[in-house]
C-alpha positions, 0 to 999 in steps of 0.5 A: 482216650475220651473216657479217660479225659472225662474221668479226669475232668470229673475228679480233678476239681475234687483232687485239687480243692485245697491244692492252692492252700497247700502250695501257699507259702508262709508270710515270712518265707521271703524274709532274709536273703532270698532274691525272688525272680533272681532280682536283688532288692535294689532291682539289679539282677543277681550275678550268676556268671559272665558272658561276652555275647550280649549286654543289656544296659538300662541304667548305671550305678552311681554311689550305690544307686541305679541311675536311669539311662536310655537303653543299650543292647550290644551284640558282641560289643556292637550296638544293635541300633548300628547293625539295624540302621546299616542294613536298613540304609543299604537295603541289605539283609542282616540277620545272617550277619548277626547270627555269624557275629553271635556265633563266631564273635566277630563280623564276617568279611565278604568271603566269610559271609558267602561261606556262611550263607551257603552253609545255611542253604545246605543246612535248611533241608530236614532229614528224610521223612522228618516232615511226614513222621514228626510234623504231618502225622503228629500235628500240634494245635500250638506251633511252639509245642510242635517246634519244641518237639521237633527240635528234640526229635532232631537228636535222633537224626544226628550222628554225634548228638552228644559231642561237645567239641567246638566244631560239632557245637558249631555245626549243630548251631548252624543247622538249628538256625537254618532249620528252625524257620522251616520247621515253624513254617511247616508246623504252622501250615499243618496246624492250619490244615488240621485244626483250622480246616484250611487248605494245605500249602507246602513250599520248600525254602529256596537257596540264595534267599535270606531267612526273612524272604524264605519265611514269608515265601513258605507261609503264604499261599502264593509265595509272594512278598514285597522287598519292603516286607522282607526287609522289615521282617529282617529288622525284627529278626535282628532285634530279637536275635539276642538279649543277654544271658539273664533273660529267662529262655537264655538262662534256661538254655545255659542252666541245662547246658551246664548239666552236660546235656545235649544241644537239642534238649537245651534248645527245646528247654529255651523254646518252652521258656519262650512260650510263656506269656510273661516272656516270648508270648507277651507280644501275642498278649499285647494283641489280645489286650488291644482287641479288648481296649478297642472294644472298651474305650469309648473315645480312642482320642480321649486320654480320660477314656483310655485311662479308665480302661487301663485302670480296669486292666490294672485292677484285674477287672478287664482283659485277661484279668492278670492286672498287667498292661502287656508291653509296658515296663521292663526288668532292665530298661528304664528310659527306653528299650532300644528294640522298641525305639527301632520298631516304633520308628518303622511301625510309624512309617509302615502304618502311614503307608498301609492306612493304619495311622489311626491304629498306631496313634491309638497305640501311642496314646495307650503307651503314654497314658499307660506309662503314666499310670504305671510310673505313678504306682511305683514307690521308687519313682523309677521311670518305665518304658515300652518294651519290644513286645508293645509294637512288635505284634502290630508290625507283624499284623501289618506284615500279614503274619498270623498271631499264632506265629508271633512267638515262633518268630521270636524263637526263629530269631532268638535261636542264634543267641541261644546257640551262642550261649549254649556254646559259651556255657558248654565251653567255659562253664565247667560247673552245673548250676545249682541255686538254693531254695529255702525250705519252709515246710514243717515236720510231720509224721507218716500216717498209714492210709487206713488211719488218714481222715 
């Protein structure tokens, strides 16, 4: 294997010397009716379907123009802020209720909630030998990669993997929502043992605990966590559970489901989408960016010094060279992202309680100055806001959750939304999605190999 890899690494630069040029598109390729990124020219999304599951609102239309508004996120018509605050005020765990709401389309009564949580307890167990064969013997250096592979493998353990009846789709959904955090925790522990050379700790999930409690219990050496930590993680899971059908991973799930493929393939596709740094991987990118800013801002209390460092990020001279300020700006939200508003409020309280107020103040300064810079670059004068990724990594770090689990935690939460979209597309779609691409190549003739230069 190593000899093959050496051969590849030796000749790949030669093969790819002019590949970028051959993949470049002509300057006029996007002239006309092409909506790059499935966005219309006025910034609105291209309509491709309808959904009753989630709604993302960041502006309203008036006389054909977009008008900014404070963001709203609705789960089955209910504001996510109401769900979060109700459970926070009552001291109860809410993610399981949100999963029920997304899947069944209504809030459960007490008996229905008891039945659902019992189903989740029962479904958490992995198939016999699954851990040994799929996770322990085949470790991955990336938890998201291991997660996608494990979800695909679950197909082989399902007696009716291709059955698209309501009952079977619901059964698969409950099973995946229950099992995903277990797979993530076990994949992380094995990755930590094999690639980080750390001791291996394997803890089983415990019946009667919330998903948030079980996750913290499984990733920590001593299985300990405080009620405050578990409640804060539960809040994060609620806020990440769903974000409309148009976000990249939900769209991938629905597009794959429209082909008639199985649940496990569609969910694995969504996981692969979420892994990308422009989607679920952005929260880890924020943490990476913050490390660079901490090292390159001379005075963290100076707007001028912060502005200078952020301008280097935007010019591609700093950070990862992407030219982005991760965590700022959103495709839909304008004045505010309701998820970011909720996270920031609780991040502030926890920062005060854990002695990390100075770090929080620095992030607030970056948010304010960064948004000034980004808004100033826009030609339409449209406002921008911090998105959910900006403060989520900071909260996870205060919960002592390692960075390699940030995006898998996103998937652990979003699986509820994905499964709901999978069911809606499978039961109501009826047609395979087939968007068009404009072909911009020129005709050429086939040249026999001995006549090629």
